[in-house]
KOLLUMBA-753568 format. One line per field, with one value per residue: residue number from 1; x, y, z of N, C-alpha, C in turn. Coordinates in steps of 0.001 Angstrom, whole numbers. Example, Ala and Ser with C-alpha at 12.3 -4.5 7.8 and 13.67 -1.06 7.14 Angstrom:
BEGIN
num <- (1,2)
n_x <- (13190,12850)
n_y <- (-5690,-2250)
n_z <- (7800,7080)
ca_x <- (12300,13670)
ca_y <- (-4500,-1060)
ca_z <- (7800,7140)
c_x <- (13200,12900)
c_y <- (-3300,30)
c_z <- (7800,7870)
This chain:
BEGIN
num <- (1,2,3,4,5,6,7,8,9,10,11,12,13,14,15,16,17,18,19,20,21,22,23,24,25,26,27,28,29,30,31,32,33,34,35,36,37,38,39,40,41,42,43,44,45,46,47,48,49,50,51,52,53,54,55,56,57,58,59,60,61,62,63,64,65,66,67,68,69,70,71,72,73,74,75,76,77,78,79,80,81,82,83,84,85,86,87,88,89,90,91,92,93,94,95,96,97,98,99,100,101,102,103,104,105,106,107,108,109,110,111,112,113,114,115,116,117,118,119,120,121,122,123,124,125,126,127,128,129,130,131,132,133,134,135,136,137,138,139,140,141,142,143,144,145,146,147,148,149,150,151,152,153,154,155,156,157,158,159,160,161,162,163,164,165,166,167,168,169,170,171,172,173,174,175,176,177,178,179,180,181,182,183,184,185,186,187,188,189,190,191,192,193,194,195,196,197,198,199,200,201,202,203,204,205,206,207,208,209,210,211,212,213,214)
n_x <- (-38553,-37707,-34763,-33229,-32273,-30034,-29365,-26615,-25495,-24252,-25554,-28687,-30143,-28782,-29307,-32074,-32262,-31022,-32766,-35050,-34109,-33593,-36068,-37362,-36268,-36916,-37976,-36599,-36077,-35884,-34924,-34127,-32430,-29323,-27474,-24884,-21910,-22120,-24891,-25538,-24423,-26035,-28599,-28194,-27842,-30394,-32108,-30980,-30153,-29888,-28080,-25809,-25549,-23194,-21578,-18124,-17097,-18195,-19512,-18468,-18161,-16346,-16920,-15114,-14181,-16618,-17356,-15437,-16170,-18823,-18446,-17101,-18950,-21338,-20861,-22317,-23680,-23836,-21771,-21718,-19753,-20379,-19044,-17366,-14769,-12260,-9771,-7096,-6247,-8407,-10206,-8782,-8525,-11213,-12004,-10258,-11225,-13543,-15661,-17840,-18390,-17752,-18786,-18973,-20342,-21405,-22344,-24374,-27905,-28494,-26107,-25947,-28014,-26978,-24660,-25725,-27108,-24959,-23316,-25118,-25267,-22949,-20654,-17867,-17987,-16843,-16926,-16589,-14862,-13380,-12183,-10452,-8765,-7610,-6289,-4464,-2887,-1827,-297,1521,2858,4027,5868,7574,8610,11488,12574,13536,16802,17001,19140,21288,23589,23052,25078,25951,23645,23570,25903,25255,23021,24203,26054,24269,23093,24965,27338,30887,33609,35300,33624,31613,33079,33768,31220,30268,32158,34320,37188,38623,39435,37867,35307,35598,35906,33373,31815,32820,32100,29324,28813,29751,28129,25553,25811,26195,27872,28427,28043,25635,23965,23817,22445,19950,19151,18986,16866,14855,14544,13723,15484,16255,14493,12958)
n_y <- (64972,66508,66180,68935,69809,71383,71894,72223,72838,73426,72348,71948,69592,67709,68612,68250,65479,64690,65771,64202,61705,62255,62904,60534,59554,58874,61256,63506,66634,68614,71814,73850,75043,75769,77321,78119,78981,81494,82017,79888,80575,82761,81569,79765,81432,82431,80167,78353,75451,71963,70409,70493,69601,69599,70417,70413,71887,74859,77922,81314,80904,78310,74868,74088,76486,77538,75633,76076,78667,78286,76549,78206,80258,78916,76489,74316,73200,70392,69130,67634,66675,66368,64921,64509,63934,61770,61916,61895,64395,66205,65089,65343,68139,68851,67678,69008,71608,71341,69633,66846,64618,62803,62145,60294,61250,59218,57360,54817,55123,54044,54371,57127,57610,56218,57713,60224,59567,58722,61033,62865,61763,62488,61341,60710,60322,58576,57781,54359,53898,56230,56062,53898,55017,57145,55693,54200,56275,57283,55137,54989,57460,57051,55060,56437,58428,59297,57330,57441,56319,55138,56006,54564,51859,48264,46992,49075,49449,47055,47275,49580,48678,46721,48265,49907,47996,47623,46237,45724,47014,44891,42712,43167,42937,40239,39087,39845,38859,40498,42699,44464,47004,47521,47600,49815,51725,51657,52553,55125,56257,56123,57904,60276,60517,60622,62744,62423,62118,60584,57546,57282,58920,57480,55271,56391,57140,54667,53599,55314,54729,52184,50011,48885,48052,49820)
n_z <- (32309,29263,27221,25948,22787,20534,17121,14851,11721,8474,6326,5053,4501,6022,8613,8613,8368,10752,12621,12160,13030,15708,16709,17201,19455,22780,25269,24345,22829,19979,19938,18281,15259,13681,11069,10941,12871,14132,14223,15812,18318,18982,19087,21137,23334,23442,23680,25469,25464,26545,25323,22539,19193,16762,13640,12525,10357,9560,8244,9012,11897,12997,14093,16124,17260,18031,19916,21924,22742,23574,25747,27452,27948,28667,30491,31397,29310,27244,24632,21471,18824,15410,12684,9497,9551,10745,11793,14191,15037,14715,16529,18942,19125,19344,21796,23464,23287,24658,23984,24585,23198,20136,17038,13999,10862,9378,11134,12744,13442,15975,17295,17540,19348,21539,22055,22779,25140,26727,26910,28042,30502,31626,30641,28348,24862,22051,18602,17638,15403,15412,17925,17487,15547,16995,18989,17434,16364,18714,19682,17590,17875,20361,19750,18115,19701,21567,24186,27687,28134,25659,24155,24932,24427,24153,25683,27319,28824,30207,31789,33236,34696,36358,37765,39122,40699,42562,42132,42000,39927,39222,39715,37855,35493,35623,35580,33038,31418,30641,30365,33172,32473,30203,31305,32962,30986,29748,31897,32280,29827,30054,32191,31082,28778,29867,31455,34170,37180,39389,41262,42682,41232,38864,39799,40449,37886,36602,38030,37181,34448,34591,34782,37165,40185,42894)
ca_x <- (-38174,-37040,-33446,-33413,-31108,-29896,-28561,-25868,-24838,-24543,-26292,-30093,-30570,-28184,-30100,-33392,-32087,-30739,-34005,-35892,-33555,-33703,-37475,-37851,-35639,-37798,-37535,-35658,-36756,-35034,-35489,-33736,-31403,-28470,-26738,-23484,-21505,-22611,-26303,-25560,-24181,-27221,-29686,-27866,-28138,-31850,-32837,-30293,-30392,-29083,-27046,-25640,-24927,-22724,-20528,-16893,-16941,-19322,-19065,-18584,-17518,-16345,-17375,-14129,-14212,-17927,-17305,-14660,-16952,-19974,-17979,-16727,-20154,-22325,-20150,-23247,-24221,-23049,-21533,-21286,-19317,-20746,-18079,-16941,-13335,-11963,-8358,-6808,-6082,-9738,-10765,-8029,-8897,-12604,-12032,-9527,-12079,-14620,-16700,-17934,-18599,-17300,-19439,-18826,-21650,-21944,-22638,-25727,-28823,-28370,-24914,-26305,-28795,-26047,-23777,-26506,-27356,-23693,-22879,-26057,-24984,-21672,-19542,-17327,-18268,-16192,-17281,-15594,-13847,-12546,-11385,-9384,-7831,-6888,-5394,-3380,-2000,-1149,735,2543,3668,4837,6978,8513,9223,12656,12336,14738,17629,17096,20418,22312,23742,22728,26170,25908,22520,23999,26858,24511,22206,25060,26574,23163,22829,25997,28499,32148,34110,35803,32480,30945,33962,33633,29847,30080,33318,35050,38324,38337,39637,36699,34193,35880,35632,31914,31287,33196,31264,27973,28773,29924,26970,24370,26176,26046,29273,28596,27300,24261,23212,23552,21404,18670,18802,18576,15518,13916,14246,13190,16481,16178,13315,13303)
ca_y <- (66226,66223,66731,69963,69721,72364,71373,73224,72286,74333,71640,71842,68187,67026,68994,67614,64064,64570,66050,63010,60664,62662,62972,59222,59230,59303,62297,64413,67651,69510,73141,74835,74696,76876,76968,78518,79152,82759,81796,78948,81312,83581,80674,79192,82468,82594,78938,77644,74006,71089,69783,70985,68704,70497,70053,71196,72819,75778,79284,82354,80453,76855,74121,74064,77787,77646,74779,76774,79802,77752,76002,79326,81000,78035,75216,73235,72640,69291,69308,66482,67048,65458,65288,63498,63738,60861,62016,62105,65818,66796,64577,65945,69554,68934,67380,70081,72791,71115,68699,65610,63505,62986,61134,60410,61470,57983,56420,54260,55832,53489,54957,58499,57493,55796,58840,61242,59085,58706,62410,63494,61176,62998,60567,61119,59274,58663,56705,53276,54107,57329,55526,53088,55941,57853,54733,53892,57434,57377,54096,55385,58526,56466,54322,57384,59263,58734,57014,57507,55123,54660,56386,53648,50583,47129,46745,50146,49181,45968,47816,50495,47894,46073,49336,50322,46913,47663,45394,46430,46906,43527,41793,43381,42356,38794,38730,40058,38294,41615,43128,45566,48242,47721,48013,51205,52552,51744,53369,56510,56701,56309,59131,61416,60583,60992,63904,61998,61918,59798,56283,57488,59473,56368,54441,57098,57075,53283,53475,56092,54084,50853,48923,48263,48484,50386)
ca_z <- (31642,27999,26933,24924,21902,19455,16008,14077,10533,7371,5287,5441,4459,7168,9792,8508,8676,12182,13357,12038,13899,17110,17109,17627,20738,23867,26204,23681,22034,19191,20203,17280,14282,13227,9852,11092,14257,14687,14542,16933,19562,19271,19476,22441,24327,23515,24020,26546,25361,27401,24499,21176,18220,15702,12693,12681,9236,9398,7891,10035,13140,12867,15258,17201,17923,18674,21109,22950,23243,24310,27025,28312,28322,29306,30704,31720,28068,26693,23198,20672,17483,14323,11649,8521,9764,11834,12151,15610,15316,14887,17785,20042,19213,19815,23224,24149,23345,25619,23535,25367,22292,18757,16212,12557,10257,8801,12204,12755,14353,17318,17914,17893,20586,22592,22373,23491,26497,27465,27176,28971,31814,32100,30100,27057,23872,20747,17682,17651,14360,15882,19030,16890,14897,18051,19634,16503,16308,20007,19702,16619,18475,21425,19145,17508,20725,22234,25581,28515,28030,24281,23561,25425,23733,25021,26628,28311,29717,31089,32754,34099,35625,37347,38625,39977,41648,43583,41843,41779,38561,39015,39659,36565,34475,35713,35185,31604,30718,30058,31171,34093,31725,29327,32164,33343,29809,29615,32978,31993,28710,30599,32973,30183,27895,30642,32282,35569,37543,40609,41216,43174,40108,37945,40421,40268,36465,36333,38594,36359,33178,34827,34767,38482,40940,44210)
c_x <- (-37343,-35655,-33597,-32134,-31179,-28959,-27833,-25104,-25207,-25273,-27724,-30550,-30009,-28973,-31463,-33310,-31837,-32001,-34921,-35426,-33772,-35146,-38031,-37206,-36530,-37156,-36459,-36444,-35723,-35632,-35096,-32647,-30619,-27665,-25277,-23185,-22013,-24072,-26439,-25378,-25419,-28376,-29445,-28185,-29639,-32543,-32256,-30573,-29540,-27888,-27025,-24958,-24492,-21624,-19276,-16812,-18212,-18792,-19216,-17817,-17535,-16688,-16405,-14138,-15534,-17966,-16577,-15467,-18157,-19555,-17577,-17965,-21139,-21718,-21069,-23811,-23284,-22926,-21055,-20944,-19751,-19885,-17823,-15460,-13095,-10490,-8195,-6735,-7427,-10359,-10099,-8418,-10311,-12687,-11333,-10401,-13278,-15732,-16671,-18146,-18121,-17856,-19143,-20215,-22242,-22260,-24091,-26600,-28720,-27177,-25167,-27066,-27884,-25142,-24505,-26754,-26079,-23266,-23814,-25871,-23628,-20455,-19021,-17544,-17548,-16675,-16199,-14494,-12873,-11629,-10206,-8322,-6969,-5872,-4211,-2381,-1184,-3,1869,3453,4562,6062,8022,9242,10425,12339,13637,15530,17795,18453,21546,22370,23343,23811,26182,24768,22860,24909,26137,23694,23060,25688,25494,22815,23920,27212,29740,32584,34599,34651,31733,31757,33815,32262,29670,31212,34060,36261,37880,38451,38434,35491,34370,35567,34130,31327,31602,32351,29840,27866,28881,28676,25720,24586,25866,27427,29466,27683,25860,23370,22865,22441,20034,18210,18306,17174,14501,13565,13857,14178,16511,14921,13764,13245)
c_y <- (65916,66864,67690,70091,70776,71788,72503,72532,73173,73656,71382,70390,67393,67342,68315,66137,63820,64778,64830,61908,60997,62646,61629,58764,59737,60386,63204,65366,68510,70907,74182,74314,75943,76410,77404,78787,80419,82621,80849,79669,82121,82710,80063,80182,82613,81366,78156,76129,73229,70531,70415,69907,69559,69899,70872,72274,73634,77166,80244,82023,78933,76164,74104,75369,77980,76809,75480,77916,79341,77266,77103,80057,80152,76645,74039,72559,71556,69462,68003,66995,65954,65833,64146,63168,62778,60899,62358,63578,66507,66365,65262,67404,69716,68703,68481,71328,72590,70192,67432,64387,63839,61823,61380,60495,60214,56932,55935,55052,55343,54096,56405,58515,57155,56946,59905,60830,59113,60111,63100,62956,61599,62256,61204,59983,59585,57514,55639,53457,55199,56846,54722,53970,56656,56936,54398,55033,57560,56362,54454,56463,57979,55753,55258,58229,58553,58525,57136,56207,54610,54965,55465,52378,49450,46863,47821,49934,48061,46486,48729,49724,47288,47091,49739,49264,46788,46794,46252,46244,45494,42530,41923,42752,40845,38340,38807,39494,39376,41918,44278,46899,48557,48188,49460,52158,52753,52670,54850,57088,56986,57647,60365,61611,61068,62258,63632,61574,61236,58577,56460,58068,58407,55470,55086,57017,55683,53007,54145,55404,52609,49709,48168,48769,48959,49310)
c_z <- (30396,27929,25763,24092,20810,18395,15291,12953,9366,6216,5758,5483,5627,8430,9788,8857,10149,13017,13325,12977,15371,17600,17571,18942,21863,24739,25618,22790,21298,19287,19157,16359,13890,12019,9890,12563,14910,15104,15728,18264,19967,19752,20851,23555,24539,24102,25195,26519,26361,26640,23118,20348,17053,14844,12996,11611,9050,9067,9070,11292,13112,14183,16419,17982,18658,19952,22245,23569,24062,25692,27997,28829,29124,29513,31019,30472,27535,25177,22563,19275,16511,13124,10680,8709,10941,12251,13630,15965,15542,16212,18973,20236,19766,21316,24022,24291,24262,25190,24390,24484,20897,17943,14740,11933,9627,9871,12116,13721,15792,18047,18336,19217,21765,23029,23175,24934,27336,27862,28171,30386,32361,31598,28810,26070,22571,19884,17705,16608,14756,17000,18505,16251,15927,18709,18733,16419,17588,20093,18762,17191,19577,20857,18555,18536,21345,23712,26376,28417,26616,23653,23998,24589,24684,26073,27719,29307,30698,32188,33745,35130,36734,38301,39627,41016,42697,43331,41604,40329,38265,38891,38335,35441,34444,35202,33662,30751,29930,30921,32072,33355,30838,30130,32597,32197,29624,30683,32743,30858,29172,31320,32089,29312,28622,31457,33756,36046,38888,40527,41679,42069,39091,38484,40208,38817,36097,36881,37681,35059,33342,34760,36081,39177,42320,45280)
């Protein structure tokens, strides 16, 4: 049984090129074309394709909104976004709206075939260039986000770890070559800064940020 595919792009030449590429894929049939999101919705209701390949930038109803509506009306239909945009935001929005694939328009024909097969099998497919962009943005955000414990100085982290390990103030002072008074000061600052006022709370916090293991 052939995979029935509907194309949606506001550029006639792009649709023609896609149709040519798709026609050489075995067991695949292009059942219709739409030049905008509104026409896409109407054709989908009429033809009930297995898969929709669509651009993001379309008049009337853009690809992201069309994806959301298609997924709500016909959740069984697989959607692959074909776009010139490779930014993480476009990819994230497309996947959030329900798309199962995101391909760049300059991808190789072999990649188009690979994406269609993956998505029709229930997988999610992203162009390699898009995957790299998404991963780079994700790593960048992780580095910028404040992590638990980042507000502590190295010395405070040392004191916190030793307190959580059950050492007394004198033992910590001896271990860190500090005075008992200095250790007491660090401990008081920790409790005030973290708004934690008992040792058991400090232990739980140290566990949470990975200073000690359970």
